[in-house]
N, C-alpha and C positions, 0 to 999 in steps of 0.2 A: 822181072817187073810185075808189080802188083796191079791187077786190073780191078776198077771200081764198078760194082754192080749199079747199073742205072736205077735211079729211083722211080718207082711206079707212080705215075701222076693220079691215077684213079685211087690208088691206096691213100695218098696224101689227101685227096678230096674228102674220101670217106672218114679218115680220122679227124678232119677239120668239122665235117658235118655232124659227126657223133660226139664231139668234144664237150667236156664238162663246161668249158668256157663259153661256148656258143649257147647251150642250153640255159645256162644261168643268165646270160645276157638277153635272151628272149623272154625268159620268165620276168626279168626285172622290167623289161620295156612293156611287157603285158600288165604287170602290177601297176606300173605307172599310169597307164591308160585307164585301169579300173579305178584308181585313186581319183584321177581327174573327173571321172563320171560322178564321184561323190561330191565334188565341189561345183561342178558346172552343171546347171540343169539340162537334162537330156529330154528330148521330145521325139514324137512320131507325128508325121503329117497325115496319119490315117484318119484321125478325127478332127475335122475342120474346127469344131468349137473348142476343143481341147488344145488345139494348136494356136488358136487365136488368143486364148488365155495365157498359154505359155510365152508367146511372143511379146505380149504386154508386159509380163513380168520380167522377162529377159531385157527388154529395152529400158525398163525402170531401173534394173540392177547395172546393166553394163553401158547404157547410154549409146553414144555414137559408135562404140567398138562392136556392138552387137552384129551388125551385118557382116563386118570382117571376120569375126569368130565363127559366124554361121557358114561363111564361104570356106573357112578352113576346116570344117567338119568337127569343131569342138563341142557342138551340141549334138552330135550323133556319133560319138566315138566307137561304140560297139558295132555300129553298122557301117563303119567306114571301111575302104578298101585295104587301108594300111593295117587296121586291126585284125581284119579277116586274114591277111598275108601273114601277120605274126602267128596266129593260131595254126595256120597250114604249116608254117615253118617248124613250129613246135611240134606238131604231129609228125612231120617228116623225121625230125631229129630223134624223137622218142622211137619211132619204127626202126631206124638204123641202130640205135642203142639196144633195142629189144632183140634184134637179130644177133648183135654182138654179144650180148649177155647170154643168149641161148646157147651160142656157141661156146662161151666160156663155161657155162654150167655143164655142158657135156664133156668138155676136155679137162676140167679141174676137179677130179672126184674128190680130192681131200678138203676142198673148200666149197662144197656145193651149198651148204646152208648159208654161208656168207654171200654167195652169188645168186642164191634164190631170192633174197630180200630186194635187191635192186631190180630184178625181173618183175617181181610183184608190183613194186612202186611204179615202174615205167609202164608195164602193162595197164595197171589201174588208171594212170594218168591218161593213157591213150584211149581207154574205154570211157573215161569221163568226158574227153574231148569229142568222142563219137556221139555220146549222149547229148551234149550241148549242140552238136550239129544237127541231130535229129530234130530237137526242140526248135532250132532256128529255122529249119527247112519246112517242117510240117506242124509245129506247134502254133498256137495262137492264144490271145487273151482279149476277152471283152469286158470293159469295165463299165461300171454305172448302170447296170441293167435294173430298171425299177419294175418290180413284181408285186402284183396284188395277192392278198391272202386268198388261197383257193384258186389261183390262176396259174396257168402254164404258158410260158412265153418261149418263142424260138430265139436262139442266139443268132443275131445278125449275120449273114454270110455264111452260116453253117447248117448242118442238118440237126445239130444238138438243141436241147431244150433244158430250161430250168423251171421249177414250180415252187410255189410257197404254200405251206399248209393254212388252214382256215385261222389258226392262231396267230399267224405271222412269225412263229418261232423257229421253224425248221424248213430247210430247202431240200428238194429232191432234185435230181438231174439225170440226164441220159448217161448211159455208160461211157466210161473213159474220160470223163471230165471232173474237175472239182469246182465247186461254186460256193466259197464262203460268203457269209453276209458281211458287207462293209458296214452298213448302218441301218437301223430301223427308221423308217420314215413315216411320219403322220399322213394319214389320209381320210378323206370324208366322202360320204354319199350325200349329196344336197338336193333338196326339193323346196319349193315354195308354194304357199297357198293364200288366198285372200281371206278376209274375215268371214266370208260365206262359206269357206272350205273349198273353194274352186281351185283346182291346180293352176299354177301359173307356169309359163314357159320360161326356160333358161337358156341362154345364148352365150357361148364363150367368145365367139368372133362374129364380126358383121356377116361373114359369108357362111358362118356355120349354121346347120339346121337347128331350130329351137328344139329343146327337149324338156320334158317335165322332170327329169332327173339327171344329175351329173355325178360322175365318179372321179375324184380328183386325187392325185398324189401330191402331197404339199412338201415336195423337194425344193420348192421355190415358191415365191408369191404367186397366187393364182387370182384371176379376175373373170367375172362373167356378169351379164346384165340380166335384168328382169324387165323387158321391154314394156309389158303391160302397165307396170307400176312405175316406170321411169326411174328405176333404181339401178345402180352398179354396186357390185359386191366384190370386195378384196379380202382374201384370205392368206394370212401370213403366219407361216410356223414361227413359233416363239421359243428361245432357249429356256432352260429351266428344268426342275426335277419332273420326270415323267416316267411312266412305265415303258415297257419294251416296245409297246405296238401303238401307243398314241401319245400325243404330246400337246402341250398348250397352243391354241391357234388364236390369233387375233383377227376379229371379224369386223370389218368396217363397212358401213353401207352409205353410199353417197346418192344424193338426189341429182339426176341428170336430165336437162340442165337444172340448175347452174353449177353442179359439182360440189354442193354444200354437203359436209358430213352430217348425216342424219343420226347414226348409231355407231358406237364403237364398245366392243366387249370381248374379253378373252374368255374362251371356253376350252373345255378339255373332255374328251370323250362324247357321248351323245348329249346334244343341246338344242334348244330352240331359242331364236332371237326374233322379237317382233318389233316392227317399226312401220309407221304409216299405213296400217291396215294390212300389212304383209307379215306373214310368219314364215321364217327361214328355219327349215328343220335340217340338223346336221347330225349324221350318224358316222361314228368313228369306224374306220376300215383299216386294217394293218397293211402296210407296205414294207418292202425292204429293198435296199440298194445291194445288188449282187455283183460279184466278179465271177465270171466263168472262164476257166482255163483249161487248154488241152495241152499236156505236156508228154509227147511220146518218147522223150528221152530221159524220163524220170529214173526208171530202173537202171539203164546203163550208167548214168550219171551217179546214182547212189552206189551201186556195186563198184564202179571204178574208184570213187572215193574211198570206200572201205578198203579196197585192195592196196590203194596208194598209202593209206595210213599204216596199214599192217606192214607194207614194204619198208617204209621210212623207220618204223619202230624197230623192225628186224635188223635193219642196216646199223642202227644204233646199238642193239643189244649184241649183235654178231658181226662186228667189222671184219673185213677180209683178213685171213690169216689167224683168226681167233675162234672160228666156229668149231663145233665138236666134229671129230672125225667120224665118218660113216663108212660102213662096209660097202663094197661095190655091188654085193648082191642085193643090198636093201633098195638099189635104184634100178 
């Protein structure tokens, strides 16, 4: 009578968990999620102003379905529990395959080159995932920092800083971060004087302290009042050809009351605008909009990607059974 050896359930589970089919399925699901992020606008609730703008755009685009899609997590796919679970399963599968491939590399001396390539590909992919995890856990990005030429500002919520040189052309920063310039922003230093040359106070808001000089970044329309002269000034950045650190600015001066437009003029660089016995002096100051990023997983991700590419190319060049024979002593 022939006795049948009972099947080891743990071995069966191992084979399924390390199988090609499971890995391919997980990778396809992850790729589908990443493709969805390119079509669906993703957002973060960390910046209330940015979130408000995103919500308005999403409601315009998707209408009444916006709330349902948001509840399903379609606008935060990469931060969803399901997507994180996919990445965790991929890492687990790669770890099992890495162990299996390492055992195969030790036991099959005649085919070691062919077995080394998958080992590099899977080890590189695992290292890449570890880098992405490090970035997710400890990395951060702060967008839209407005920095004045010659000024150093701290990145909100961190101990890092960024600074802009006097010309507004180059950014320096604290170690460990990168801070590319998103755009150059026109800026002005404003003062006002009467016909007699007496400095006049400027006030940006009713509760603000009057100052004889204001420094403004013109990333949006700016307003201030000259209370002694009963004037309100609006400065609006204008599109058009401009150098890297200054752009055309529309200066509109209103009488208050009754809100009548007294003067309107487009200026660029240093300029003076006179109306109603008041001379408004504008001095161009460079500003820049900067994004500061801390990415602790950059090097593991880069090295892992390089190893994965080398491993895939090696698998194509030397498939199993065709790799050159190596003497045992060489290993």
